[in-house]
N, C-alpha and C positions, 0 to 999 in steps of 0.2 A: 360745513360752514364753520368758520372761525367765530369765536365770541366777538361781539361788537360789529359784525358785518351787516347788521340790519335785518337778518333773516334767520329764523330758527325752525327746524323741523318739529312740528307738533305731533303729527301722527301719520301713519301709513297703514295700508291694509289691502284687502281684496274686496272688490265690488260685490262678490257673492255674499260676503259676511255683513256688509253694511250697504244698503241701497243708497245710491248716490243722492236721491232726493232727500233722504233722512240726513245724510252727512252734510249736505248744503244747508239744510234747515238749522242744524246745530251751529254751523259756522256763522250763519246770518243772525241767529238769535243772540250769539255772543258779541255781535257787532265787530267781528274780527276782520282784519285786513291781511291779505296774503294771496298766495297762488295755490290752487288745487290742480295738480298735474295728474292726468289719468291716461292709462294705456289700455286699449281694447285688446283682449286676448285673441279674439278670432282673426282680426285683420292686422294687428300690430300698429294700428293708427294711434296717434297720441293727440291729446288735447290739454288745454289749460283754461281754467276759469279764474279770473282775477277779481278779488273782492276788496272793497275799501269800506270800512265801517259797516260790514254786513251786506253791502249792496254790490251788485255785479258791475264792474267797470270795463271788463274786457273778457273775451273768450276767443280762443284760437283752436283750430283743428287742422291737422296735416291734411292737405289736399282739399280744403274747403274753398268755397267761393270767396274771392278777394273783395275787399272794400271797393276797389276800382270797378270791378265787374258789377257789383250791386248798384253803385252810383250810375253806371251806364245803363243798366237794365231799368232803373227807375227814371231814366231820362233827366237826371240831375246834372249830368256833365257829358260832353261828347267824348268818344273813345280816343280821338287824337290828342285831346287835352290831358287825359289821364296818362297817355304815353309820354307826352312832354313833361308832365310833372314827375313821372317815374325816372326819366332820364336826368332831370335836374336833381332828384333825390339821390341817385347813385353817384353823381358827379360832385355834389356839394361836400365841402369840408366838414360841415356840421349837419348831421342827419335830422330831418324833420319828418313828421308823419304826413302821409299822402294827403289826407283831408286838409291839414293846415296849409300845405303847399297850394292846393287847389283854391282855397279861400284867398290866400295871398295873391294868387294869379288873377283873382276876380272872376273865377270860373264856377264857384260854388258858394251857395249861401250857407251860413252856419246851421240854420234849421234843417236844411237838406242833408248836411253832414250828420247831424244828430239822428235823423231818421235812418240814414244808411247804417250808421254805427249800431243803432238799436236793433235793426234787422239782422245785421251780422252777428251780434251777440246772441240774439234769440235763436237763430239758426244753429250756431255752433254749440250753444248750451244744450239745445234739443238733441243734437247729434251725440254729444258726450253722454247725455242722460239715457240715450238709447243703448248704450253698451252694457250688456248684462253681466259680462265676465271680464275680469282684468284686475289691474292694480291701480292704486292711487297713493299720493302723498300730498300732505298739506304743509306748506311753510308759511308761518306768520311773518309779516313784515312789520318792523318797528316803525318804519316810515311808510310812504305811499308805495303801493305796488307799481311795477314797471310801467304798465299802460297809463296809469294816472300821472306818473312823472313825465312820460314822453309826449303827451298831447295837451295842447292848450284847450282844445275843444273835446271835452269828454262827456260821456253819459254815465249815469249811475242808476241801474235798473233794480227794481224790487225783485228779490228772488222768488217770492210767491207767484208773481205774474209770469216769470220765466218758467217755473215748474208747471203751471197750468197750460202755458203755450206748448211746452214740450209734450205734455200728455195729449193735448188736442192734435198735434202733428202726428204723434204715434197712433192715435185712433184713426186718423184719416189714412195713414199709410196701411193700416191693417184692414180697413174696410174694403169690401169687394168693389170693383170698378163700377162707377155710376151711383153708388150709395154713399152720400155724404150729408 
């Protein structure tokens, strides 16, 4: 990154040396804004957790459930309307987030979008936190992280709650069938 580009590499390392939960707690405690990029050594999957002022505003994982699929599963919107919004999104001169398009189309309530985004962030954060081996790098943003800039309807989740949810999901996955 060139100086003045709005982003600077702060640190990088291996997940085996610094547990991701500890790393995220340090970032949150400093009320930092930026993007934590992580790659799982076993699968090669990558993920990003975006933070603004120490709160999680976005999380993406390669091959994760899409926001459209989450909204359909939650019965917040019909599948054909998601398809229509995606076609509009790809044809538009100016890109807009899917949730914003669905709200503009009158197909989705802002509260339903926030619930869907919160679920997507929690799922993706839990997936990333489940990677025991790999590499990470954190870049601080002097302005807002990309997800916060891109969407008019955003959520900002407390990291502590996401860490607890990730631990709960990991415990459920490790429990024998029928024992929850």
